[in-house]
N, C-alpha and C positions, 0 to 999 in steps of 0.2 A: 372570480380565476375562474379558470376553462382550462378540462384532462382533451388531449387533444391523444390521437396514434387509435391504438387499436389491440382489442384482448379474445382469443378467440373464444367462440362458447364457453368449452370450460372452466377457465379462465375469468368470469363475471364476476366471481367473490371477489377476485384481486383486483376488478377496476374500481369496486363499489370503494372495498377498502384506501385507493389509492385519492378518488376522489373527496370519499371523509376524509382527508389530512386537511386537503386543499381546499371543504370545505367550512370545516373549524378551523381553519388560522392554525395550523399545525406547521403549511407545506406552503412553502409561497415561490420553491423556486427546486424542481427534483424532473428527474429520470425515473423508471421501472424498466426493466425491461427483463422479460423470464424467458430460460433458452430450453428445450425439450428436444429428445429427436433429432438434433442436428439442427433445430430449427426455431427461430427465435416469434415463441406464442402470444407474447406479449411486446410490448411495445407505443409506454403511456407517457407521457409531459406535463407536466403543471405547473401553474402559476409563471416568475418570470426568471429571466437570467441577468437585467441589467437591476441595478439598485434603485435605478429611476424608471421600472418599473413599466417602458417603455418596450424590450426586445420580449417576446413571449417565449420560454424554455422549448425544446423545439425538442430534433430525434437526434441534430446532428451536436448538443450542444456540447464543450467540452467543462470540467469541474473539474477543482482539485478535492484530491480524496482523502488528504493527507494521509495514515498511514496504508491502505490499502496501497498506496506506492510502491511496499515495498517486497511485495507478491514480485514487481516486476522488475524494478533495483536486481533481484538476487539473479535473475537471469540474464544481467547484463556479466554479471561475474563466471555463472556457471557456463557462455560460453567460451570464455576467456581459458576454463577447465576442459571442457569440449576437444578443442583447438592445444592444450598442451600448455599455452604460457601459463598455469596457474594449476598448484594442485592441490584436491580436497584441506590434506592432512600435512603439510608441511606447514615450515616455524613461517607468518609474514613476513619475519624481519630477512629472510635469502630475499625476497626483494623489495623492502621496503627498506630499508637500514635505520634509517631514521628513529623506525617506528620499536626495533627494537635494542628496547633500554627499561629500566620502567621498573621488570613485572614481568614483560609484552614481550619476552625471547620464542616463550613456547607461542604464543598465541595463532591457532592455525583460520584461518579459511570454512570452515566449520564451523567453527568459534561465533565468526559475524555472524551466518546467516543463521545462526540457531539464536545467537540473541546470551554469548554467553564469554563474550568478548572484556566484561569487565568495564567495560564501556557505554553502560546503560543515558548518559548524560554527557554534554560538555564539561570539561574541567570548569572551575573559575576562574580558573585563566585567559578563558573565551569569552569574559562578560565584556567585556569592553569592544568586542569586535564585530563588526557588522555585517548580519545574518547575510552579508551576499559574500561577503570576501570566502570564496571556498576553500582556498588556498590559507586562508590566519587557522579557518578553522582547524581543516586535517590536520595542519604543523600541532595547534595544539593536543590532537590525540595522540600525533607520533611519540610527543614530549609529556604528557601526562603516564604517570600512573596509572592502574586501574583499578577498580573498587573493588572488588576479589580478584582473585586469584584467574587469571582464565580458565572454563570448563570443570570450573567447581559451581559454581551456581549459573541460572539467567534473571534475566528481565531485563522488557522492553528497552532495543535501542533505537527511544523514541528519535531524537532527531538527529543519531552517526548512525546512526547506521549504514543512509548513500555516500557518507565524510567517508567510512573506513570502509565500504566496494570500493567509490574512484581511488581511495589514496595506492588501492593495492593492483587495482590495474593500472594507474598510469605508468606504478612505478615496474608491476613482474608482466605488465603486458604492451606498454606502451603507449597506451593508448584510458579511452576516459567510460565514465559510465554513461555518458550522452551519447558518445560518436556509438559505441556497441547496440546501446537501447536502441538510440536512434537511422543507424545504417547496419542489423543488423536479426536485431529482435521484431522491431516493427514490422519490417515488410518479409519477415520471413510468419508472423502470426495474424500479417493484414488486421494491427490492429489501430486503429481511430485515434491517437494515443503519442503523448509527447512527455520526454523532458526533456524544457527547454521550445516551447513553443513559438516555433515559427514566425515572423513576421502574417504571413496572409494567411495563418490560420487565426490567428488572434482575436477576431470579430466575432468569433462564437464562443471566447469562456466565457464564464456565469463569471458573475460578484457576489465574492461570499459576504455573510450579514450574522451580526450577533443576534440570537432568537433575543435572545435580553439585556441590556446592560451590566458589564461586569463579568460575562457571563469569560470570557479566559483564567478572566483570577480566579474562579472560585472555583475550577477545576480539580477534581480529586486529582488529576496524575500533575499540576501546574507544576511541583518542583522537580520534575522531571524534564518539561520544555522551556524553564523558567532561560536558561544561557544558550544562545545568544538571546538577545536580549528582541524581542519584537514579531520572533515566529508569530504567534497568532497572531502580530495586528493585522486585523484585515484591510487597513488603506493599504499598509507592504502587499499584502498574498494579493490587489486588486489593480496593483501596481505591472503596467507595462515591462520595467525590469527584474521584477518576481519573477512572473511567467516567464518570459524568455533564459531566465538564468536558470539552475538544477538545483539543487534542494531537496538529495535523494531521496530521503527516509519519508518525504511529505509531500515531493511539490512536483508527479506525476498530473499530467490533465488527461483523461479521456473523456467518450460518453460511458453511457451507463449500458447501451448497445455490445459494445466495443468490452466494457467489461466481463459480463451476463457470458457473452460468446466466447472468451479466451474461457473462462471457467469452466461452460460447460464442453470440453476440450480438453479441459485440467489433467483427465486421467486416460483418458486411448492413446494408447499407445500406439497406435499410427495416426492418429492426428500432427495435425499441425507442427504440436511445441514434443508429441515425444523422437520426427521426424529433425526436431533445431536442436534437440539434443542429444540423440540421441538413447538409445534401450537406458545403459547405464545411468547416466546422469537422470533422464528421468521420471526413473524408480528411487534414485534418488530425491529427486527436487519434489516428488505427492510421498515418501515416506514418514514416516513418523519419526525422529532426532533425537529427542531428549524429552522426555515426561519427567515433571515436579512443581514444585512452585515458582512457578514469577515474583521478585517482586517490585514490577513495578505493576503489576493485573492486581498482584494482593491475591495471587488464588492458581489452584496444582490448575496446568495446561499441556498440548503438547504440540509441542515448533514442529513443524515437517525444517527446509532449505527456503523459507521467504511464508508459510501459508501457519496457520493454527488449523490442529483437525482434533477431531473426538470421530463416536464409535457412526457417528450418523450425515459426521459431511464436513467439507472443507472449505476456510474460507477467509475473509484477512478483511478486515473494519477499519476503519478512520477515526480519531476525533472526528465532532460535531456532526453526524449521522450517516456519513455514506457506510456503506456496505456491497462483499459480494462474496458467494455461496458459492460451492457442490452439494447438494443433496443426496447424497452416499444411499440414503435411502432411500426418496423419488424419483430420483434420477432424472432431475432437472435445477437450473443455474438460473441465480439473480440474481441481478444486481438494483441497488435504489443507492442514489448517487442524489446528491440534497447540497445548494447552495447556505441552508439555512441551520449553521452552527446553532446546536444543539444534541443532547442522547439520542439510542440507539431507543426510543421508545415505537417513533412512526415507522424503520425499517424493520421493525419486531412483530410490528400489528403486519405487515405485507406476511411475514417468513410466516403467523400463526395462521392466513390465509390460506397460504400455502404448505398445510399440514406442517410449517419447519420450526424451531427451534432454535434463538442462534443464542443462549448461553451454550457457553466454549466450554464441557465440561476436562477431564481431565481420563486420556485414554490412556491403554495399554499398550505399548509400542506394538506393532504387528509384521518390526522389519524395518529393517532399516538400522539408526541409532539411533 
């Protein structure tokens, strides 16, 4: 397999590491992008975009990055807050009446966006639901009791994040995550990314594959991903139906260049994101919101409204190995997006070549909540 694209001279070592990943067989299809100073200084493609290995990965290949999607899904909710349709700290039940029971009466949108809503997984009642039954999955969350009192504990809402956002948007703003993201967020930020891939863009989507048989069953996070059954099935993920549906916590489809470009402008108050959200909400989006022990990750960390943050970076990764980050220390952004579902060791090697460390440490809040 080959590597195509470019890397400016300063980033020759990054290109070498990426080539090594392909040569060693650790990567069968991936895109790598690095931005610095408002420019894309590395844009590399390696391997294949399809399971049959007939279509080379290219700079415009779209791929599902799993939980990296959450950083983008959160923006749909914040646009509705910007417009006055929702409030960050008002009870969700004020809009979504069906949601306001079983101990969720005081759950807020901020609780949802910072993984404190007490619903880090779908309830057992959703076990027999089709993963594409978004209405049924939203209803299961509305009727279920939280696993802990909202606001008292945190744990990444691995699969539920997007459905909770979508439910609040539908009830409180009369719209959906898909409509706000694709109709407002995407064009404002000039993203090559979709929740619900249009027909014309489907030929660009990469097929996912397991690095090893049984990969999904052996994940440490498997208990949080078991309901509804099939979300980690690559047969489903590679289907037209899934790619054109919205499962907002995990199934954004995006290019590496677009993801890295977004993170490169993440903290720029005068950039597209600052303009989209306005000064107050932009500051809320990137600021530390809650620091403590995350019960799903099993470690201490700090959540913003959609990403993880520590003293040296703002980042979000997805199960399977895709990750994007903004280096607060070095002033560059990087996205490594892969179709070969494995661990994050490949991205960690790229990060090391850039002088970064993808380990998330617990950072003390520097503002925000």
